[in-house]
Backbone as CSV, one residue per row, in Angstrom:
resi,resn,N_x,N_y,N_z,CA_x,CA_y,CA_z,C_x,C_y,C_z
1,MET,-23.228,158.525,-28.442,-23.525,157.409,-27.584,-24.976,157.522,-27.109
2,ASP,-25.709,156.424,-27.190,-27.097,156.481,-26.741,-27.186,156.210,-25.236
3,ALA,-28.395,156.337,-24.692,-28.602,156.216,-23.249,-28.178,154.841,-22.728
4,ALA,-28.462,153.789,-23.469,-28.089,152.441,-23.029,-26.572,152.305,-22.923
5,GLU,-25.850,152.826,-23.901,-24.384,152.766,-23.861,-23.833,153.584,-22.698
6,LEU,-24.424,154.743,-22.462,-23.991,155.570,-21.334,-24.221,154.847,-20.009
7,LEU,-25.375,154.220,-19.878,-25.678,153.462,-18.658,-24.654,152.359,-18.444
8,LEU,-24.348,151.597,-19.480,-23.393,150.494,-19.353,-22.011,151.010,-18.957
9,ARG,-21.614,152.129,-19.504,-20.318,152.716,-19.122,-20.347,153.166,-17.662
10,HIS,-21.461,153.756,-17.253,-21.628,154.167,-15.856,-21.480,152.958,-14.937
11,LEU,-22.183,151.883,-15.228,-22.128,150.691,-14.381,-20.748,150.051,-14.383
12,SER,-19.998,150.215,-15.456,-18.655,149.621,-15.520,-17.685,150.282,-14.540
13,LEU,-18.057,151.425,-13.989,-17.188,152.146,-13.054,-17.345,151.689,-11.607
14,VAL,-18.319,150.834,-11.349,-18.574,150.384,-9.977,-17.351,149.641,-9.437
15,GLY,-16.840,150.135,-8.307,-15.762,149.456,-7.613,-14.358,149.790,-8.061
16,ARG,-14.205,150.746,-8.963,-12.851,151.066,-9.436,-12.718,152.556,-9.715
17,ALA,-11.490,153.004,-9.794,-11.217,154.408,-10.104,-11.517,154.668,-11.580
18,ALA,-12.073,155.827,-11.866,-12.399,156.212,-13.234,-11.339,157.176,-13.760
19,THR,-11.086,157.090,-15.040,-10.183,158.046,-15.673,-10.959,159.310,-16.020
20,ALA,-10.243,160.387,-16.274,-10.890,161.641,-16.679,-11.707,161.421,-17.947
21,GLU,-11.185,160.630,-18.857,-11.904,160.346,-20.110,-13.209,159.604,-19.834
22,GLU,-13.196,158.658,-18.907,-14.408,157.905,-18.585,-15.478,158.803,-17.967
23,LEU,-15.056,159.839,-17.257,-16.018,160.740,-16.620,-16.708,161.657,-17.615
24,GLU,-16.271,161.646,-18.854,-16.904,162.469,-19.881,-18.305,161.992,-20.239
25,ILE,-18.724,160.851,-19.709,-20.101,160.395,-19.946,-21.103,161.220,-19.141
26,TYR,-20.614,161.974,-18.146,-21.477,162.761,-17.278,-21.464,164.234,-17.667
27,ALA,-22.639,164.862,-17.590,-22.725,166.318,-17.732,-22.029,166.947,-16.533
28,ALA,-21.516,168.142,-16.701,-20.802,168.826,-15.614,-21.679,169.016,-14.386
29,ASP,-22.987,169.174,-14.598,-23.909,169.400,-13.477,-24.778,168.169,-13.169
30,VAL,-24.270,166.988,-13.483,-25.008,165.749,-13.240,-25.362,165.612,-11.759
31,VAL,-26.546,165.055,-11.509,-27.001,164.779,-10.150,-27.425,163.319,-10.085
32,ALA,-26.959,162.620,-9.053,-27.400,161.247,-8.784,-28.178,161.271,-7.476
33,GLU,-29.359,160.663,-7.494,-30.211,160.637,-6.313,-30.571,159.199,-5.965
34,PHE,-30.638,158.938,-4.676,-30.970,157.627,-4.143,-32.148,157.822,-3.180
35,PRO,-33.373,157.914,-3.718,-34.535,158.273,-2.898,-34.813,157.331,-1.732
36,TYR,-34.434,156.060,-1.841,-34.719,155.099,-0.778,-33.523,154.847,0.135
37,ALA,-32.487,155.635,0.018,-31.302,155.436,0.860,-31.678,155.573,2.331
38,PRO,-31.122,154.698,3.164,-31.396,154.795,4.601,-30.848,156.101,5.188
39,GLU,-31.346,156.466,6.351,-30.814,157.633,7.063,-29.309,157.459,7.223
40,ASP,-28.594,158.560,7.148,-27.139,158.579,7.310,-26.386,157.866,6.183
41,HIS,-27.051,157.604,5.066,-26.399,157.040,3.885,-26.525,158.063,2.759
42,THR,-25.749,157.875,1.724,-25.737,158.820,0.608,-27.105,158.891,-0.059
43,ARG,-27.626,160.107,-0.160,-28.924,160.329,-0.808,-28.804,161.143,-2.085
44,ARG,-27.740,161.935,-2.203,-27.596,162.801,-3.375,-26.113,163.071,-3.621
45,LEU,-25.747,163.029,-4.889,-24.391,163.360,-5.316,-24.486,164.384,-6.433
46,GLU,-23.570,165.343,-6.426,-23.569,166.367,-7.466,-22.205,166.413,-8.138
47,GLY,-22.215,166.276,-9.457,-20.997,166.382,-10.248,-20.337,165.041,-10.523
48,PRO,-19.609,164.978,-11.641,-18.937,163.736,-12.028,-17.945,163.218,-10.989
49,ALA,-17.182,164.111,-10.363,-16.179,163.665,-9.390,-16.831,162.989,-8.187
50,ALA,-17.933,163.524,-7.700,-18.627,162.933,-6.555,-19.187,161.560,-6.911
51,ILE,-19.741,161.434,-8.105,-20.278,160.143,-8.540,-19.142,159.135,-8.689
52,ALA,-18.036,159.551,-9.294,-16.895,158.652,-9.480,-16.361,158.166,-8.142
53,GLN,-16.243,159.062,-7.163,-15.734,158.679,-5.843,-16.677,157.693,-5.168
54,PHE,-17.973,157.931,-5.271,-18.977,157.033,-4.696,-18.855,155.646,-5.315
55,LEU,-18.772,155.568,-6.638,-18.685,154.279,-7.322,-17.392,153.559,-6.966
56,GLU,-16.289,154.294,-6.891,-15.016,153.682,-6.510,-15.082,153.133,-5.089
57,ASN,-15.694,153.866,-4.178,-15.780,153.447,-2.778,-16.541,152.144,-2.583
58,ILE,-17.408,151.798,-3.509,-18.144,150.526,-3.398,-17.157,149.373,-3.294
59,GLY,-16.080,149.442,-4.037,-15.065,148.390,-3.995,-14.310,148.340,-2.683
60,LYS,-14.341,149.413,-1.913,-13.643,149.449,-0.631,-14.440,148.778,0.484
61,PHE,-15.774,148.745,0.348,-16.571,148.121,1.411,-17.307,146.867,0.969
62,ALA,-17.372,146.597,-0.323,-18.063,145.404,-0.814,-17.097,144.593,-1.678
63,GLU,-16.921,143.353,-1.313,-15.993,142.476,-2.027,-16.732,141.687,-3.104
64,GLY,-16.111,141.573,-4.258,-16.678,140.762,-5.332,-17.981,141.299,-5.888
65,PHE,-18.150,142.610,-5.887,-19.402,143.199,-6.366,-19.594,142.856,-7.835
66,ARG,-20.695,142.196,-8.137,-21.023,141.798,-9.503,-22.410,142.311,-9.860
67,LEU,-22.506,142.880,-11.035,-23.804,143.334,-11.544,-24.199,142.456,-12.716
68,GLY,-25.471,142.071,-12.740,-25.981,141.304,-13.871,-26.239,142.209,-15.062
69,ASP,-26.487,141.598,-16.197,-26.803,142.366,-17.400,-28.132,143.083,-17.200
70,PRO,-28.146,144.380,-17.411,-29.396,145.118,-17.192,-30.407,144.913,-18.322
71,ALA,-31.673,144.910,-17.940,-32.761,145.031,-18.912,-32.958,146.531,-19.083
72,ILE,-32.787,147.012,-20.299,-32.807,148.456,-20.546,-34.046,148.818,-21.348
73,HIS,-34.768,149.816,-20.841,-36.000,150.275,-21.469,-35.819,151.741,-21.867
74,PRO,-35.781,152.035,-23.179,-35.601,153.420,-23.616,-36.772,154.305,-23.195
75,THR,-36.464,155.561,-22.903,-37.480,156.566,-22.611,-37.237,157.747,-23.542
76,ALA,-38.100,158.736,-23.491,-37.971,159.904,-24.370,-36.661,160.657,-24.143
77,ASP,-36.169,160.656,-22.896,-34.950,161.435,-22.611,-33.858,160.604,-21.943
78,GLY,-33.878,159.284,-22.126,-32.849,158.439,-21.529,-33.260,156.984,-21.520
79,CYS,-33.218,156.368,-20.337,-33.624,154.971,-20.228,-33.885,154.619,-18.772
80,ILE,-34.554,153.486,-18.609,-34.763,152.872,-17.304,-34.102,151.505,-17.378
81,ALA,-33.326,151.175,-16.352,-32.619,149.895,-16.348,-32.967,149.116,-15.091
82,GLU,-33.124,147.809,-15.263,-33.345,146.894,-14.146,-32.177,145.923,-14.134
83,TYR,-31.557,145.753,-12.958,-30.419,144.840,-12.879,-30.248,144.349,-11.452
84,HIS,-29.460,143.309,-11.316,-29.232,142.668,-10.025,-27.762,142.795,-9.660
85,GLY,-27.479,142.900,-8.367,-26.098,142.934,-7.900,-25.899,142.039,-6.702
86,ASP,-24.681,141.485,-6.588,-24.305,140.636,-5.457,-22.908,141.017,-4.993
87,ALA,-22.680,140.902,-3.688,-21.368,141.159,-3.108,-21.354,140.594,-1.697
88,VAL,-20.229,140.756,-1.037,-20.089,140.460,0.387,-19.541,141.722,1.026
89,PHE,-20.168,142.174,2.096,-19.673,143.359,2.788,-18.442,142.982,3.610
90,LYS,-17.352,143.671,3.381,-16.078,143.354,4.020,-16.141,143.490,5.536
91,SER,-16.836,144.497,6.034,-16.847,144.759,7.482,-17.606,143.708,8.273
92,THR,-18.553,143.022,7.631,-19.385,142.052,8.351,-19.254,140.625,7.825
93,GLY,-18.786,140.475,6.589,-18.747,139.163,5.963,-20.111,138.696,5.503
94,ARG,-21.096,139.584,5.599,-22.465,139.230,5.216,-22.678,139.390,3.714
95,PRO,-23.481,138.482,3.147,-23.792,138.615,1.720,-24.743,139.784,1.471
96,TYR,-24.611,140.335,0.290,-25.482,141.432,-0.144,-26.026,141.045,-1.510
97,SER,-27.328,141.054,-1.631,-27.995,140.731,-2.886,-29.087,141.778,-3.085
98,GLN,-29.061,142.449,-4.232,-29.945,143.594,-4.418,-30.474,143.661,-5.842
99,ASP,-31.711,144.101,-5.976,-32.301,144.415,-7.271,-32.400,145.922,-7.376
100,TYR,-31.961,146.457,-8.497,-31.905,147.900,-8.709,-32.778,148.306,-9.889
101,ILE,-33.276,149.519,-9.808,-33.890,150.193,-10.948,-33.234,151.558,-11.033
102,SER,-32.652,151.860,-12.175,-32.028,153.161,-12.390,-32.751,153.893,-13.502
103,VAL,-33.035,155.149,-13.242,-33.641,156.023,-14.246,-32.561,157.004,-14.667
104,ILE,-32.206,156.944,-15.935,-31.116,157.754,-16.479,-31.701,158.819,-17.406
105,ARG,-31.315,160.055,-17.155,-31.728,161.167,-18.023,-30.492,161.666,-18.762
106,VAL,-30.639,161.815,-20.079,-29.524,162.220,-20.940,-29.826,163.566,-21.571
107,GLU,-28.823,164.433,-21.563,-28.893,165.720,-22.252,-27.601,165.924,-23.017
108,SER,-27.708,166.304,-24.270,-26.540,166.581,-25.116,-25.533,165.436,-25.108
109,GLY,-26.022,164.204,-25.124,-25.158,163.038,-25.224,-24.426,162.646,-23.958
110,ARG,-24.832,163.204,-22.807,-24.194,162.871,-21.531,-25.258,162.590,-20.476
111,ILE,-24.875,161.836,-19.461,-25.801,161.564,-18.363,-25.958,162.840,-17.547
112,ALA,-27.197,163.317,-17.454,-27.494,164.546,-16.704,-28.154,164.238,-15.364
113,GLY,-28.762,163.059,-15.252,-29.441,162.693,-14.019,-29.529,161.190,-13.853
114,ILE,-29.402,160.754,-12.611,-29.519,159.339,-12.257,-30.383,159.268,-11.006
115,ARG,-31.409,158.434,-11.060,-32.195,158.135,-9.845,-32.152,156.624,-9.699
116,GLU,-31.597,156.173,-8.577,-31.434,154.738,-8.359,-32.322,154.293,-7.211
117,TYR,-33.104,153.255,-7.476,-34.047,152.714,-6.501,-33.606,151.304,-6.106
118,TYR,-33.663,151.018,-4.808,-33.292,149.707,-4.293,-33.916,149.534,-2.915
119,ASP,-33.829,148.312,-2.392,-34.382,147.993,-1.071,-33.352,148.354,0.003
120,PRO,-33.586,149.407,0.779,-32.595,149.825,1.769,-32.401,148.806,2.897
121,LEU,-33.387,147.971,3.165,-33.245,146.983,4.227,-32.147,145.978,3.907
122,ARG,-31.960,145.666,2.635,-30.896,144.736,2.242,-29.520,145.334,2.534
123,VAL,-29.374,146.627,2.329,-28.119,147.308,2.640,-27.866,147.254,4.140
124,LEU,-28.874,147.611,4.918,-28.722,147.652,6.366,-28.412,146.278,6.956
125,ARG,-29.011,145.229,6.406,-28.720,143.866,6.894,-27.271,143.495,6.585
126,ALA,-26.842,143.750,5.365,-25.467,143.397,4.975,-24.440,144.184,5.780
127,MET,-24.780,145.403,6.164,-23.859,146.227,6.951,-23.924,145.907,8.439
128,GLY,-24.871,145.044,8.832,-25.005,144.671,10.235,-25.718,145.720,11.063
129,GLU,-26.388,146.669,10.414,-27.106,147.715,11.143,-28.468,147.228,11.641
130,ILE,-29.012,146.179,10.981,-30.233,145.522,11.441,-30.072,144.022,11.199
131,ASP,-30.883,143.215,11.879,-30.863,141.760,11.668,-31.944,141.332,10.719
């Protein structure tokens, strides 16, 4: 599986529980980082189980989460993807609209690293933490 296919499988897990087989796209020591995450929000995840739980939890706080088709740019060791997402935060009823950039690093046919960039102010507004 190439980096683009791995990325698409990763994104398909947003908002739902993953099977053990689906988690095989991740290296055992995979790390996901969110450099722009607001204070007191998730900034780093280690291991497939932590990433799977994080992705599943999105469905618990965001209703109707939809991701657009990513523009995928191959790199020497993975890919960079640009995509858009929309949802409504259940706790506030506020809309959430976000543009993402994910940098995926692949080793031995599995995702070894994820760095996801987004506008943290959009998260905070949708959660009602700021106006």
